[in-house]
Backbone as ProteinMPNN parsed JSONL, in Angstrom:
{"seq_chain_A": "MTANIEHYSPLLQRGSCALLTQIELKKKGQWNSNLGDLVPFAIANFLQRNILIFSSEETSPITPISPTLTEVQGKDLAIARLAVPGFEHYDALKEHNLC", "coords_chain_A": {"N_chain_A": [[-5.214, 10.421, -7.613], [-5.245, 11.964, -9.876], [-2.746, 11.656, -10.973], [-2.873, 9.265, -12.3], [-4.883, 9.539, -14.209], [-5.755, 8.559, -16.705], [-6.114, 5.929, -16.147], [-8.154, 5.723, -14.21], [-10.316, 7.29, -15.164], [-11.917, 5.922, -17.179], [-13.681, 4.524, -15.604], [-15.675, 6.19, -14.852], [-18.753, 7.565, -16.062], [-18.543, 9.735, -17.857], [-15.847, 9.962, -18.421], [-12.47, 11.362, -18.395], [-12.911, 14.127, -18.19], [-15.13, 14.3, -16.486], [-13.981, 13.209, -14.189], [-11.97, 15.108, -13.496], [-13.618, 17.365, -13.09], [-15.167, 16.528, -10.879], [-13.18, 16.202, -8.951], [-12.384, 18.853, -8.629], [-14.739, 19.91, -7.581], [-15.125, 18.66, -5.163], [-15.745, 18.611, -1.634], [-14.267, 19.104, 1.536], [-14.451, 16.232, 3.474], [-16.732, 15.375, 2.194], [-17.654, 13.076, -0.009], [-19.71, 12.166, -1.558], [-20.288, 11.215, -4.343], [-19.764, 10.239, -7.789], [-17.03, 10.168, -7.928], [-16.28, 9.454, -5.355], [-16.823, 6.743, -5.408], [-14.693, 5.78, -6.831], [-12.591, 5.829, -5.119], [-12.036, 3.392, -3.566], [-10.745, 1.867, -5.588], [-8.444, 3.38, -6.09], [-7.292, 3.265, -3.542], [-6.786, 0.524, -3.305], [-4.747, 0.244, -5.202], [-2.846, 2.048, -4.144], [-2.292, 1.022, -1.544], [-1.582, -1.488, -2.248], [-3.207, -3.756, -1.958], [-5.871, -6.197, -1.902], [-9.321, -5.334, -1.914], [-12.349, -5.935, -0.321], [-15.656, -5.214, -0.815], [-18.43, -5.055, 1.083], [-21.775, -4.939, 0.574], [-25.04, -3.414, 0.982], [-26.64, -3.824, -1.139], [-28.686, -6.061, -2.823], [-28.156, -7.207, -5.299], [-25.424, -7.144, -5.642], [-23.79, -8.209, -3.307], [-21.133, -8.64, -2.408], [-18.231, -7.165, -3.513], [-15.253, -7.647, -5.062], [-12.137, -5.942, -5.228], [-9.16, -5.499, -6.889], [-5.697, -4.515, -6.924], [-4.623, -2.799, -9.819], [-2.505, -1.51, -10.847], [-0.331, -2.32, -9.506], [1.292, -5.063, -7.752], [-0.27, -7.365, -5.448], [0.4, -6.934, -2.036], [-0.213, -7.61, 0.586], [-2.538, -8.549, 3.222], [-6.084, -8.971, 2.612], [-8.347, -6.162, 2.65], [-11.372, -5.093, 4.185], [-14.372, -3.362, 3.526], [-17.467, -1.673, 4.198], [-20.394, -0.891, 2.34], [-23.027, 1.193, 2.438], [-25.942, 1.204, 0.724], [-28.156, 3.03, 0.382], [-30.331, 4.999, -1.399], [-29.318, 8.314, -1.886], [-28.079, 8.426, 0.554], [-25.729, 7.032, 0.407], [-22.752, 5.523, 1.517], [-19.413, 4.685, 2.631], [-18.009, 2.496, 5.074], [-15.541, 1.546, 7.46], [-14.564, -1.817, 8.162], [-14.074, -3.884, 10.927], [-12.113, -6.603, 11.901], [-13.509, -9.331, 13.618], [-13.358, -11.674, 16.122], [-15.235, -14.479, 16.876], [-14.843, -16.53, 18.647]], "CA_chain_A": [[-5.911, 9.902, -8.771], [-4.935, 12.733, -11.079], [-1.503, 11.142, -11.558], [-3.233, 8.125, -13.155], [-6.227, 9.875, -14.693], [-6.136, 7.691, -17.823], [-6.454, 4.622, -15.589], [-9.404, 5.783, -13.454], [-11.408, 7.982, -15.846], [-12.891, 5.052, -17.849], [-14.638, 3.993, -14.64], [-16.762, 7.162, -14.769], [-19.541, 7.576, -17.288], [-18.123, 10.769, -18.8], [-14.406, 9.937, -18.62], [-11.516, 12.203, -17.666], [-13.518, 15.432, -17.91], [-15.947, 14.121, -15.283], [-13.083, 12.99, -13.056], [-11.38, 16.392, -13.113], [-14.681, 18.215, -12.564], [-15.545, 16.094, -9.544], [-12.075, 16.506, -8.045], [-12.449, 20.283, -8.356], [-15.949, 20.238, -6.834], [-15.211, 17.947, -3.887], [-15.645, 19.395, -0.411], [-13.627, 18.34, 2.594], [-15.361, 15.361, 4.21], [-17.913, 15.033, 1.399], [-17.296, 12.358, -1.224], [-20.926, 11.524, -2.034], [-20.313, 11.45, -5.782], [-19.144, 9.137, -8.526], [-15.615, 10.162, -7.579], [-16.148, 8.677, -4.12], [-16.831, 5.318, -5.737], [-13.384, 5.418, -7.379], [-11.591, 5.808, -4.046], [-11.544, 2.041, -3.269], [-9.797, 1.442, -6.628], [-7.19, 4.089, -5.835], [-6.725, 2.743, -2.294], [-6.242, -0.811, -3.601], [-3.459, 0.449, -5.866], [-1.916, 2.734, -3.241], [-1.891, 0.123, -0.457], [-1.19, -2.765, -2.854], [-3.992, -4.797, -1.289], [-7.23, -6.445, -2.377], [-10.37, -4.773, -1.068], [-13.667, -6.557, -0.451], [-16.712, -4.285, -0.434], [-19.663, -5.719, 1.488], [-22.802, -3.943, 0.281], [-26.431, -3.72, 1.303], [-27.334, -4.105, -2.395], [-28.925, -7.492, -2.996], [-27.609, -7.675, -6.574], [-23.959, -7.265, -5.548], [-23.48, -8.146, -1.874], [-19.688, -8.562, -2.191], [-17.497, -6.753, -4.706], [-13.802, -7.658, -4.851], [-11.341, -4.996, -6.006], [-7.736, -5.834, -6.825], [-4.828, -3.499, -7.518], [-4.383, -2.993, -11.246], [-1.257, -0.833, -11.196], [0.729, -2.91, -8.685], [1.045, -6.424, -7.277], [-0.8, -7.445, -4.083], [1.49, -7.051, -1.07], [-0.682, -7.765, 1.961], [-3.809, -9.228, 3.417], [-7.249, -8.246, 2.104], [-9.061, -5.206, 3.489], [-12.82, -5.159, 3.981], [-15.141, -2.168, 3.846], [-18.908, -1.827, 4.005], [-21.028, 0.181, 1.569], [-24.459, 1.324, 2.64], [-26.446, 1.611, -0.592], [-29.481, 3.636, 0.481], [-30.293, 6.153, -2.3], [-29.175, 9.613, -1.247], [-27.296, 8.301, 1.786], [-24.68, 6.047, 0.169], [-21.449, 5.818, 2.108], [-18.539, 3.564, 2.973], [-17.536, 2.405, 6.453], [-14.497, 0.545, 7.691], [-14.962, -3.023, 8.88], [-13.037, -4.372, 11.827], [-12.164, -8.053, 12.072], [-14.037, -9.693, 14.931], [-13.305, -13.115, 16.389], [-16.385, -14.919, 17.659], [-14.419, -17.559, 19.598]], "C_chain_A": [[-5.569, 10.682, -10.031], [-3.65, 12.262, -11.739], [-1.771, 9.985, -12.52], [-4.617, 8.326, -13.758], [-6.675, 8.959, -15.828], [-6.549, 6.307, -17.338], [-7.836, 4.64, -14.926], [-10.573, 6.404, -14.222], [-12.361, 7.062, -16.608], [-13.947, 4.472, -16.896], [-15.799, 4.949, -14.4], [-17.473, 7.236, -16.108], [-19.044, 8.586, -18.311], [-16.611, 10.921, -18.891], [-13.613, 10.952, -17.827], [-12.069, 13.577, -17.346], [-14.346, 15.358, -16.632], [-15.07, 13.945, -14.055], [-12.489, 14.308, -12.58], [-12.421, 17.33, -12.524], [-15.034, 17.82, -11.144], [-14.429, 16.32, -8.538], [-12.123, 17.977, -7.658], [-13.638, 20.637, -7.466], [-16.026, 19.573, -5.47], [-15.05, 18.91, -2.721], [-15.029, 18.515, 0.651], [-14.682, 17.541, 3.357], [-16.583, 14.923, 3.429], [-17.478, 14.392, 0.091], [-18.511, 11.628, -1.783], [-21.104, 11.852, -3.517], [-19.736, 10.216, -6.467], [-17.662, 9.037, -8.206], [-15.376, 9.352, -6.313], [-16.116, 7.184, -4.384], [-15.525, 4.854, -6.385], [-12.327, 5.27, -6.292], [-11.139, 4.393, -3.692], [-10.55, 1.509, -4.31], [-8.433, 2.091, -6.402], [-6.506, 3.556, -4.577], [-6.113, 1.358, -2.524], [-4.872, -0.687, -4.266], [-2.433, 1.067, -4.928], [-1.384, 1.805, -2.152], [-1.402, -1.233, -0.955], [-1.901, -3.937, -2.172], [-5.33, -4.971, -1.994], [-8.196, -5.805, -1.395], [-11.655, -5.529, -1.364], [-14.695, -5.551, 0.042], [-17.969, -5.098, -0.153], [-20.771, -4.678, 1.416], [-24.181, -4.398, 0.738], [-27.252, -3.961, 0.034], [-27.481, -5.61, -2.584], [-28.28, -8.035, -4.269], [-26.087, -7.814, -6.559], [-23.519, -7.154, -4.09], [-21.991, -8.062, -1.563], [-19.022, -8.22, -3.524], [-16.009, -6.775, -4.398], [-13.118, -6.643, -5.775], [-9.881, -5.358, -5.804], [-6.916, -4.699, -7.411], [-4.585, -3.816, -8.996], [-3.09, -2.33, -11.706], [-0.061, -1.422, -10.459], [0.379, -4.362, -8.38], [0.509, -6.365, -5.845], [0.346, -7.715, -3.118], [1.009, -7.237, 0.366], [-2.02, -8.449, 2.016], [-4.965, -8.34, 2.964], [-7.803, -7.283, 3.148], [-10.546, -5.34, 3.189], [-13.445, -3.825, 4.369], [-16.612, -2.465, 3.579], [-19.418, -0.641, 3.197], [-22.523, 0.128, 1.826], [-25.031, 1.916, 1.362], [-27.884, 2.105, -0.521], [-29.461, 4.901, -0.381], [-30.295, 7.486, -1.544], [-28.33, 9.597, 0.013], [-26.165, 7.287, 1.626], [-23.396, 6.474, 0.868], [-20.702, 4.532, 2.426], [-18.161, 3.65, 4.448], [-16.436, 1.361, 6.517], [-15.107, -0.65, 8.404], [-13.784, -3.477, 9.726], [-13.214, -5.868, 12.001], [-12.598, -8.371, 13.498], [-13.988, -11.207, 15.081], [-14.463, -13.504, 17.295], [-16.002, -15.944, 18.712], [-13.635, -16.962, 20.742]], "O_chain_A": [[-5.599, 10.131, -11.131], [-3.475, 12.447, -12.943], [-0.993, 9.748, -13.444], [-5.423, 7.397, -13.811], [-7.854, 8.615, -15.909], [-7.259, 5.589, -18.043], [-8.602, 3.686, -15.062], [-11.724, 6.066, -13.946], [-13.546, 7.388, -16.687], [-14.987, 3.986, -17.342], [-16.804, 4.56, -13.804], [-16.874, 7.001, -17.157], [-19.113, 8.327, -19.512], [-16.136, 11.935, -19.402], [-14.012, 11.359, -16.736], [-11.721, 14.145, -16.311], [-14.272, 16.252, -15.79], [-15.383, 14.476, -12.99], [-12.502, 14.595, -11.382], [-12.136, 18.026, -11.549], [-15.188, 18.688, -10.285], [-14.708, 16.604, -7.373], [-11.926, 18.318, -6.492], [-13.551, 21.575, -6.674], [-16.92, 19.896, -4.688], [-14.317, 19.895, -2.807], [-15.249, 17.303, 0.662], [-15.676, 18.093, 3.827], [-17.401, 14.166, 3.952], [-16.993, 15.073, -0.812], [-18.365, 10.582, -2.416], [-21.956, 12.657, -3.893], [-19.283, 9.276, -5.813], [-17.097, 7.943, -8.211], [-14.377, 8.64, -6.211], [-15.453, 6.439, -3.663], [-15.279, 3.652, -6.475], [-11.284, 4.656, -6.518], [-9.937, 4.189, -3.524], [-9.618, 0.784, -3.961], [-7.397, 1.434, -6.509], [-5.284, 3.41, -4.546], [-5.042, 1.057, -1.996], [-3.946, -1.427, -3.933], [-1.273, 0.654, -4.919], [-0.187, 1.792, -1.865], [-0.872, -2.032, -0.183], [-1.292, -4.96, -1.855], [-5.858, -4.039, -2.6], [-7.927, -5.74, -0.195], [-12.006, -5.739, -2.525], [-14.62, -5.086, 1.179], [-18.506, -5.751, -1.047], [-20.721, -3.659, 2.105], [-24.455, -5.592, 0.864], [-28.44, -4.27, 0.122], [-26.497, -6.347, -2.512], [-27.897, -9.204, -4.314], [-25.526, -8.533, -7.386], [-22.949, -6.142, -3.681], [-21.613, -7.471, -0.551], [-19.226, -8.901, -4.529], [-15.542, -6.004, -3.559], [-13.476, -6.508, -6.945], [-9.422, -5.505, -4.672], [-7.387, -3.991, -8.301], [-4.369, -4.97, -9.364], [-2.633, -2.563, -12.825], [1.084, -1.073, -10.745], [-0.709, -4.828, -8.716], [0.801, -5.42, -5.112], [1.163, -8.607, -3.344], [1.794, -7.028, 1.291], [-2.568, -8.873, 0.999], [-4.845, -7.115, 2.935], [-7.743, -7.537, 4.351], [-10.93, -5.665, 2.066], [-13.101, -3.234, 5.392], [-16.952, -3.384, 2.834], [-18.932, 0.479, 3.352], [-23.197, -0.843, 1.483], [-24.645, 3.014, 0.96], [-28.736, 1.648, -1.282], [-28.654, 5.795, -0.125], [-31.146, 7.743, -0.692], [-27.909, 10.651, 0.489], [-25.69, 6.738, 2.62], [-23.004, 7.64, 0.816], [-21.281, 3.447, 2.481], [-18.013, 4.741, 4.999], [-16.407, 0.415, 5.729], [-16.062, -0.503, 9.166], [-12.637, -3.453, 9.279], [-14.326, -6.349, 12.22], [-12.122, -7.765, 14.458], [-14.526, -11.934, 14.246], [-14.645, -12.919, 18.362], [-16.802, -16.201, 19.612], [-13.2, -17.687, 21.636]]}, "name": "protein", "num_of_chains": 1, "seq": "MTANIEHYSPLLQRGSCALLTQIELKKKGQWNSNLGDLVPFAIANFLQRNILIFSSEETSPITPISPTLTEVQGKDLAIARLAVPGFEHYDALKEHNLC"}
């Protein structure tokens, strides 16, 4: 993300300073911060795929994210976001066929 700081920093309330501060403060395995919410945007660009975030928030149950630095090169990925205050986190979703 630091390579494209000017692209991702507007997504944080305090801009590039906040992005750099949160990168410096991150702990291995702990992304419970505003920086963690930027990861899906970076992943969409890195993998060149659309990402659908399925959330427990009633106001935004599905949030689509598309690559903004590249063209889409594959099938959509889906992740889940548990939006319980203080326990927010993302989980992978696995495609399941009911038939």
